[in-house]
C-alpha positions as CSV (number, residue, x, y, z in Angstrom):
1,X,56.3,162.4,138.9
2,X,60.0,162.4,138.3
3,X,60.5,159.5,140.7
4,X,57.6,157.6,139.2
5,X,59.1,158.1,135.7
6,X,62.5,156.9,136.7
7,X,61.0,153.8,138.5
8,X,59.1,153.1,135.2
9,X,62.3,153.5,133.1
10,X,64.1,151.2,135.6
11,X,61.3,148.5,135.4
12,X,61.5,148.7,131.5
13,X,65.2,148.4,131.6
14,X,65.1,145.3,133.9
15,X,62.3,143.8,131.8
16,X,64.3,144.4,128.6
17,X,67.4,142.9,130.1
18,X,65.5,139.8,131.5
19,X,63.8,139.4,128.0
20,X,67.3,139.4,126.2
21,X,68.7,137.0,128.7
22,X,65.8,134.7,128.2
23,X,66.0,135.0,124.5
24,X,69.7,134.2,124.5
25,X,69.3,131.2,126.5
26,X,66.3,130.0,124.5
27,X,68.5,130.4,121.3
28,X,71.4,128.6,122.9
29,X,69.0,125.8,123.9
30,X,67.6,125.5,120.4
31,X,71.2,125.2,119.0
32,X,72.0,122.6,121.4
33,X,68.8,120.6,120.4
34,X,69.6,121.0,116.7
35,X,73.1,119.9,117.2
36,X,72.1,116.9,119.2
37,X,69.7,116.1,116.4
38,X,72.4,116.4,113.8
39,X,74.7,114.2,115.9
40,X,72.0,111.5,116.2
41,X,71.2,111.7,112.4
42,X,75.0,111.4,111.6
43,X,75.4,108.4,113.9
44,X,72.4,106.7,112.4
45,X,73.5,107.5,108.8
46,X,77.0,106.0,109.5
47,X,75.4,102.9,111.0
48,X,73.1,102.5,108.1
49,X,76.0,102.9,105.6
50,X,78.1,100.2,107.4
51,X,75.0,97.9,107.4
52,X,74.2,98.7,103.7
53,X,77.8,97.6,102.8
54,X,77.3,94.3,104.4
55,X,73.9,93.8,102.8
56,X,75.4,94.7,99.2
57,X,78.3,92.2,99.7
58,X,75.6,89.5,100.5
59,X,73.5,90.3,97.6
60,X,76.5,90.4,95.3
61,X,77.8,86.9,96.4
62,X,74.5,85.4,96.5
63,X,73.4,86.9,93.2
64,X,70.0,87.6,94.7
65,X,69.9,90.8,92.5
66,X,69.1,88.6,89.5
67,X,65.8,87.4,91.0
68,X,64.5,90.5,92.9
69,X,62.8,93.3,90.9
70,X,63.9,95.7,93.8
71,X,67.4,95.5,92.3
72,X,66.4,95.7,88.6
73,X,69.0,98.7,88.0
74,X,71.8,96.7,89.6
75,X,74.9,96.9,87.5
76,X,78.6,96.7,87.6
77,X,79.3,99.5,85.0
78,X,79.5,102.3,87.6
79,X,76.0,103.6,86.9
80,X,74.5,104.8,90.0
81,X,71.0,103.5,91.2
82,X,68.8,104.1,94.3
83,X,67.5,101.4,96.6
84,X,65.2,104.1,98.0
85,X,64.9,107.9,98.2
86,X,67.8,108.2,100.8
87,X,70.3,105.7,99.4
88,X,72.5,105.7,96.2
89,X,74.7,102.9,95.2
90,X,77.4,102.5,92.6
91,X,79.1,99.3,91.8
92,X,82.0,99.3,89.3
93,X,83.9,96.2,88.3
94,X,87.5,97.2,88.1
95,X,87.8,95.5,84.6
96,X,85.7,98.5,83.3
97,X,88.4,101.2,83.9
98,X,91.9,101.9,82.7
99,X,94.7,101.0,85.1
100,X,97.1,104.1,85.5
101,X,99.8,101.8,86.4
102,X,100.9,99.7,83.4
103,X,98.5,101.9,81.4
104,X,97.3,100.8,78.1
105,X,98.5,103.8,76.1
106,X,96.9,102.9,72.9
107,X,93.3,102.5,74.4
108,X,94.0,105.6,76.6
109,X,94.9,107.6,73.3
110,X,91.7,106.4,71.4
111,X,89.6,107.0,74.5
112,X,90.9,110.7,74.7
113,X,90.7,111.3,70.9
114,X,87.2,110.0,70.7
115,X,86.0,112.3,73.6
116,X,86.9,115.8,72.4
117,X,90.8,115.8,72.9
118,X,93.2,117.0,70.1
119,X,96.1,115.0,69.2
120,X,98.5,117.5,70.7
121,X,96.6,117.3,74.0
122,X,97.0,113.5,74.0
123,X,100.7,113.5,73.3
124,X,101.3,116.1,75.9
125,X,99.4,114.2,78.8
126,X,101.2,110.9,77.8
127,X,104.6,112.5,77.6
128,X,104.1,114.4,80.8
129,X,102.9,111.3,82.7
130,X,105.9,109.3,81.5
131,X,108.3,112.0,82.4
132,X,106.5,112.2,85.9
133,X,107.5,108.5,86.5
134,X,110.7,107.9,85.0
135,X,114.0,108.4,86.8
136,X,116.0,110.5,84.4
137,X,115.9,114.2,83.9
138,X,115.5,114.1,80.0
139,X,112.2,115.5,79.0
140,X,110.3,113.9,76.2
141,X,109.2,115.8,73.0
142,X,106.0,116.8,74.7
143,X,106.8,116.4,78.4
144,X,108.6,118.3,81.2
145,X,111.2,117.3,84.0
146,X,112.0,119.1,87.2
147,X,113.2,122.6,85.8
148,X,109.6,123.2,84.3
149,X,107.8,122.4,87.6
150,X,110.3,124.6,89.5
151,X,109.6,127.5,87.3
152,X,105.9,127.1,87.8
153,X,106.4,126.7,91.5
154,X,104.9,123.2,91.4
155,X,106.0,120.0,93.2
156,X,108.7,118.3,91.1
157,X,108.1,114.9,89.3
158,X,107.8,112.0,91.6
159,X,110.4,110.0,89.5
160,X,108.6,106.7,90.3
161,X,105.3,105.2,89.9
162,X,102.3,107.5,90.5
163,X,100.6,106.9,93.8
164,X,97.1,108.0,93.2
165,X,94.6,109.1,90.4
166,X,94.4,112.6,92.0
167,X,98.0,113.0,91.6
168,X,97.3,113.5,87.8
169,X,96.3,117.0,88.6
170,X,100.0,117.9,89.4
171,X,101.3,116.8,86.1
172,X,101.9,119.1,83.1
173,X,99.4,118.6,80.3
174,X,96.6,117.6,82.6
175,X,93.6,119.6,81.1
176,X,92.4,122.8,82.8
177,X,88.8,122.3,81.6
178,X,86.6,120.8,84.3
179,X,84.7,118.5,82.1
180,X,88.0,117.1,80.5
181,X,89.6,116.6,84.0
182,X,86.5,114.8,85.2
183,X,86.3,112.5,82.2
184,X,89.9,111.3,82.8
185,X,89.3,110.8,86.6
186,X,86.1,109.0,86.2
187,X,87.5,106.3,83.8
188,X,90.8,105.7,85.5
189,X,91.8,103.8,88.6
190,X,95.3,103.5,90.1
191,X,95.8,99.8,89.5
192,X,93.8,96.9,88.3
193,X,94.7,93.1,88.6
194,X,92.7,92.1,85.6
195,X,92.6,93.0,81.9
196,X,90.2,95.8,80.6
197,X,86.7,94.5,79.7
198,X,84.4,96.9,77.8
199,X,81.3,95.2,78.9
200,X,81.7,96.9,82.3
201,X,83.0,100.3,80.9
202,X,81.4,103.7,80.4
203,X,80.1,104.9,77.0
204,X,83.0,107.3,76.9
205,X,85.7,104.5,77.3
206,X,83.7,102.3,74.8
207,X,84.3,104.9,72.2
208,X,88.1,104.3,72.3
209,X,87.9,100.4,72.2
210,X,89.0,98.9,68.8
211,X,85.7,97.0,67.9
212,X,83.4,97.0,64.9
213,X,81.0,99.8,64.9
214,X,78.0,97.4,65.4
215,X,79.6,95.9,68.4
216,X,80.2,99.2,70.0
217,X,76.5,100.1,69.4
218,X,75.6,96.9,71.1
219,X,77.7,97.7,74.1
220,X,76.1,101.3,74.2
221,X,72.6,99.7,73.9
222,X,73.4,97.5,77.0
223,X,74.2,100.6,79.0
224,X,71.0,102.4,77.8
225,X,69.0,99.4,78.8
226,X,70.4,99.4,82.2
227,X,70.1,95.5,82.4
228,X,73.2,93.6,82.9
229,X,71.3,90.3,82.1
230,X,70.8,91.5,78.5
231,X,74.5,90.8,77.8
232,X,73.7,87.1,77.3
233,X,71.2,88.0,74.6
234,X,73.5,90.5,73.0
235,X,76.7,88.3,73.0
236,X,75.2,84.8,73.0
237,X,76.3,84.1,69.5
238,X,79.9,83.2,68.5
239,X,81.9,86.1,67.1
240,X,85.6,86.3,67.2
241,X,85.6,90.1,67.7
242,X,83.6,89.8,70.8
243,X,84.7,86.5,72.3
244,X,86.9,87.9,74.8
245,X,84.0,89.7,76.4
246,X,82.1,87.8,79.0
247,X,79.9,88.3,82.0
248,X,82.6,86.9,84.2
249,X,83.1,89.5,87.0
250,X,86.6,90.2,88.2
251,X,87.4,89.6,91.9
252,X,87.8,93.4,92.7
253,X,84.8,95.5,92.8
254,X,84.7,99.1,93.7
255,X,81.6,100.2,95.8
256,X,80.3,103.6,96.6
257,X,77.4,104.1,99.0
258,X,75.7,107.4,100.0
259,X,73.0,107.4,102.6
260,X,71.1,110.5,103.7
261,X,69.4,110.5,107.1
262,X,67.7,113.9,107.7
263,X,70.4,116.4,107.3
264,X,73.3,114.0,107.7
265,X,75.1,112.3,104.8
266,X,77.3,109.2,105.2
267,X,79.4,107.8,102.4
268,X,81.5,104.7,101.9
269,X,84.0,104.1,99.2
270,X,85.7,100.7,99.4
271,X,86.9,98.0,97.1
272,X,86.2,94.4,98.2
273,X,88.1,91.5,96.7
274,X,88.5,87.8,97.0
275,X,91.8,87.6,95.1
276,X,94.0,87.1,98.1
277,X,96.8,84.5,98.4
278,X,97.3,84.3,102.0
279,X,97.2,80.9,103.8
280,X,94.9,80.2,105.4
281,X,92.9,82.5,102.9
282,X,90.3,84.9,104.5
283,X,87.0,84.8,102.7
284,X,87.0,88.5,101.9
285,X,89.3,91.5,101.9
286,X,88.3,95.1,101.4
287,X,90.1,98.4,101.7
288,X,89.4,102.0,101.3
289,X,90.0,103.4,97.6
290,X,89.5,107.1,98.5
291,X,92.0,109.9,97.6
């Protein structure tokens, strides 16, 4: 009996070991299959994203979005729209954001004051930004120079032009509240070649524009309607206060594309431009504008 019991135990141990080995390899095989699936989805998402960028460039320059109901939500104000369930697109004319280099301080101040910032906060941000970029070591009334940053174990001021929008997070006075930080980051870009045009701006920026209240409401209505073509109806009449606003797009457009293929997500963040002075001049130039 003892020998039979020992043999049975041995068989059970062998079966258990084999079961564990088989389960292990099945698990590893399943992981490899899932990994291969994810890699395939990732590659396809990247290809689709590049293809979509080319397609959107064609639609933009051919203006075919104006006659196709599929693109009825198409706009250049940075309002996201979907071409299908897996694709999200954002187009932003660079005229609709504030340029951080050569910043319009008056508009920037009104923008902040009309979106929940106190006057002392605005003064602090502006002076800190100026001290961050100037070459001297003299602090402005509400700013700080190298001594302050060293005492806070922070990188010292750059003492020359700021190099990215995200660099603002290193500057004294930049708000700690998430909503306020995001408000600033969403409405600024590093550099714009053109002047500011509120027709392509967000509601938050429109609040800071020095226009009569009825004109501001028209701009906000345009955003709510979501149809860029309605601008002609709104601003078709002569008016000195609105004459500077028109539907002329700038030559620099920021494009964000997000595509989901299965569990994989591919994104593109670029700026495309025709404002090039090379000879012979290429048709298009585009560069990445990510942080």
